[in-house]
LUMSEPA-500157 format. One record per residue (C-alpha): residue in three letters; x, y, z. Coordinates in pm, whole numbers, plus 50000, padded with zeros to 5 digits. Layout:
BEGIN
ALAXYZ ...
***
This chain:
BEGIN
MET331905999394283 LEU333615999894618 LEU330296009894808 VAL328705977894631 MET331625957294731 ARG331625968595073 ALA327895960195126 LEU328395927294955 PHE331595919295154 ALA330135929195481 ALA326965906195377 VAL329245877495346 ILE331145884295665 VAL327875885995867 ALA326395856295685 VAL329315833395723 LEU329885841196095 ALA326275839596166 ALA326095803296004 CYS329025794796239 GLN327245804196551 THR326395774396785 THR324345795697010 SER321635821796944 PRO322695854196753 GLY324065878696993 SER322575910097134 THR322885942096964 SER324205957197288 PRO328065957797295 SER330275942497560 THR331375967197820 THR334255944297952 ALA336955954597694 LYS338475988797725 PRO340916005197482 PRO344266018397598 PRO344766055697680 ASN346186078097395 TYR346156057297114 SER346836074596780 PHE344606058896495 VAL341336040696449 LEU341016013196192 ALA337355999896123 THR337515965195969 PRO335345933295970 ALA337645924096267 GLY336235952096469 MET337125988796571 LEU340715985396596 ALA342866008596826 LEU346336013496688 ASP349456030996848 ALA351716056096697 LYS353656027796529 GLY350506013196391 ALA350315983296602 VAL347005969296711 VAL346575976197079 GLY343175968797146 GLN339545973997050 VAL337886007497072 ILE334855988097166 SER333895954197190 LEU330955952796923 PRO328125927696886 LYS329105894096757 ASP329325891396374 SER329115927796307 ALA331035948296080 PRO331985985896155 SER332826008695863 TYR333476046895808 PRO334346060896146 SER334766097596186 LEU335786119596451 MET333326141296624 PRO333776179496683 ASN334306173097069 LYS337406151096978 ARG336176126397219 SER333756105597016 LEU333666085396701 VAL330656081796476 PHE330406051296255 GLY328336028596048 ILE327695992396147 THR326235961895977 LEU324655935296208 VAL323375902596163 PRO319785906495986 SER316945909096216 ASP313405896796169 ALA312055931296206 THR314045951495963 GLY316225924495773 PHE319725931595637 GLY321155966795653 SER323255990295832 ASP322896015996105 VAL325106045596250 TRP326166044796605 ALA328576066396820 VAL330996058197095 ASP333546077197316 LEU337166070797249 ASP337506054697577 GLY335006028797477 THR331986042497680 ASN328676061897605 LEU327416041697309 LYS324656056597123 LYS322436044396844 LEU322006075196602 ILE320146060896294 LEU318506025296248 HIS317516011395925 ASP313806007095906 ARG313635980695638 GLU315485953995447 ASN318355964595250 VAL318736000495365 PHE322306010095437 TYR323706041395604 ASP327456048295579 THR330016077895597 PRO328376096395892 LEU329706132395940 ILE328926154396221 ASP329136193196153 SER331086217196405 THR327896223296617 GLY327476188296696 LYS323776190796598 LEU323566180796246 MET324696149196077 TYR325206141495707 VAL325186105595600 HIS324956085795273 ARG321966064495238 ARG321576035194996 ALA318236018694962 ALA317745988994714 ILE314975994694453 VAL312895964394392 GLN310135963994152 ASN307815933194134 GLY310225912294339 THR313205920794128 TYR316135941694217 VAL316615967293966 GLY319215993594133 ASN319896014794415 ASP318356048894546 ASP321746068594666 SER321406099994845 ILE322946124295107 GLU320696130395410 LYS320996156495677 ILE319736145596017 ASP318786170396290 LEU320266152096603 THR317816168796834 THR314586163896662 GLN315726133196441 GLN314256150196143 MET315786135995831 THR316056160595514 ARG317466147395187 VAL320256169495059 ILE320886155694738 THR320256124894531 ASN322586102294308 ALA325076107594568 ALA327646089694790 ASP330746089194986 PRO330356124795130 THR333296147495301 LEU332266179895511 SER334036210495501 PRO335156221895850 ASP332806250595842 GLY329886229495769 LYS328776246695461 LEU329896224595175 LEU330046187495106 VAL332006171194825 TYR330826137794712 VAL330956109494445 ARG328186115494198 TYR326366083394098 ASP324456075693746 ASN322896043093707 GLY324846027793999 ALA328396038193862 PRO330476066593990 LYS330766096693762 GLY333146120393917 LEU333396142194217 TRP330736169194270 ARG330296196494536 VAL326976210794697 ALA326066232894966 THR324816216895275 ASP321256234395204 GLY321246215494862 SER321976245394641 ASP324856250894404 ASN325366216494293 ARG327966213294033 PRO331036192193929 PHE334026197894155 PHE336646200893881 SER336826225393616 ILE339976212293437 GLY338356186093225 ASP340386157293385 THR338436122393407 TRP338856091193587 TRP337396057593545 TYR336536053493925 MET336776077394200 GLN336306072794578 SER336676086494940 PRO336966124494915 ARG338386138395225 PHE338606175395330 SER341956184995464 PRO341596199195837 ASP341876235995722 GLY339236229795440 SER341676241795170 SER341776211394975 ILE340826172694953 ALA342486141094913 PHE340746111194730 SER341546078994570 ALA341016072794197 ALA341716050193905 GLY341996053493516 HIS343596086893509 ASN346446089193261 ALA345696051893205 GLN348366049992931 SER351176051293182 LEU350106021593395 ALA352986002693587 PRO352855965093510 ALA353565956593877 VAL350225969793995 LYS347675959493719 LEU346535933093942 ALA344695954394177 HIS341025943494206 LEU339755973093972 GLY342005957893709 ILE344085989193721 PRO346126006493992 SER344746035394202 GLU346376066794291 LEU345836093294577 PHE345326127194467 ILE345096161294624 ALA343196190594466 PRO342566225794603 LEU338886235294686 ASP338566256294370 GLY339066223894150 LYS341286241593920 SER344276217093941 VAL344806183194077 LYS348056163794185 SER348776126994205 ILE350806121394521 ILE351356083794526 GLN350316052294333 THR348696026894538 ASN348195992094460 ASP344425992494518 ASP341676018494589 THR342166032094956 ASN340516055295192 PRO342906084895304 ALA342836098795631 TRP344606132295699 SER346906139795994 PRO345436165796250 ASP347986192896117 GLY347146185195759 THR350736176595684 LYS350516140295625 ILE348106110595495 ILE347846076095636 PHE346286049095430 ILE346336009395386 SER347135991495054 GLY348075958394978 GLY348475946595331 ALA350255976095459 LEU349706005195670 SER351686037395552 ILE352056073495606 LEU352826098495325 THR354366132495397 ILE352866156095164 ALA355776180095132 ASP358196157195018 GLY356086125894886 LYS358186103795136 VAL356336072895236 GLN356916054995578 GLN355436019095613 LEU354256014095962 GLN352975979295961 ARG352145947095747 GLY349685921095818 ASP346215906695755 ASN344635938095921 PHE345865960495655 PHE344105948095350 PHE340705965795394 GLY339275992195621 ASP338706028895707 LEU341096051195916 VAL340846080296154 TRP343796096896249 LEU343396110096614 ARG346406125396737 
***
């Protein structure tokens, strides 16, 4: 659901902003005049841009000044620790229509590269992940299925791209929202069935050993954003509809209709622990040492310490209702 909502939200943002233009649409080349401050701590990708945040969560600039009316999403840190890779939705072009691409940029705002460009209408790339060698990228690809001029669904897959040859190989179908193990051998992803999420699954990066992540029988109505811990021993994810009979009335107005929670599970999938209930579905980001998780929910940016469950709210404001985070340092 969230992936669909993201695409629709990005479409609305791009369309509305484009309609408000008094000049011709901007180039797909970013401005080089804006420079981010040195040593910022977090990156937050929102329709407002690729925001640089300091250690207190305050917005201190833009990582890069992106093209007018674009919307970045799902940034991740590359193995060199100096660059980001991210999805980006642009104003529709005459050649390829509406869709999203994958770009990369250094943390100092230089060295922009366009890694994947959608080649036709309604093809979206998101959640790009670079393996530890820096030579392979895994990415979720969503393409609209149109029959006789009527939209009938989506083709969701995880693709592997050789960044040297640009060869694209399909790893698995009916899959979205991947996370890559630090050793580059395993993907955990949200499995889709007829456009609806059907739980977490795991698959080797060569496409073998595809199976459910959990062996404990727990189920959720909705799941998203699995994220490997830095040491690869566990995953964090956001989900709703687990133990639904104990819902707290104060958070029943989340857009899913029920509150979401952040969970942590060991890699063997034999247990799971709820670490906090959130007002809405969210995208967790681990600290580099694996002891904390940062997330946004309900207009707040917060950090959770895993060992004791303590939550520190860093900021509140309009920037913290929607977006994807990276914890740099």
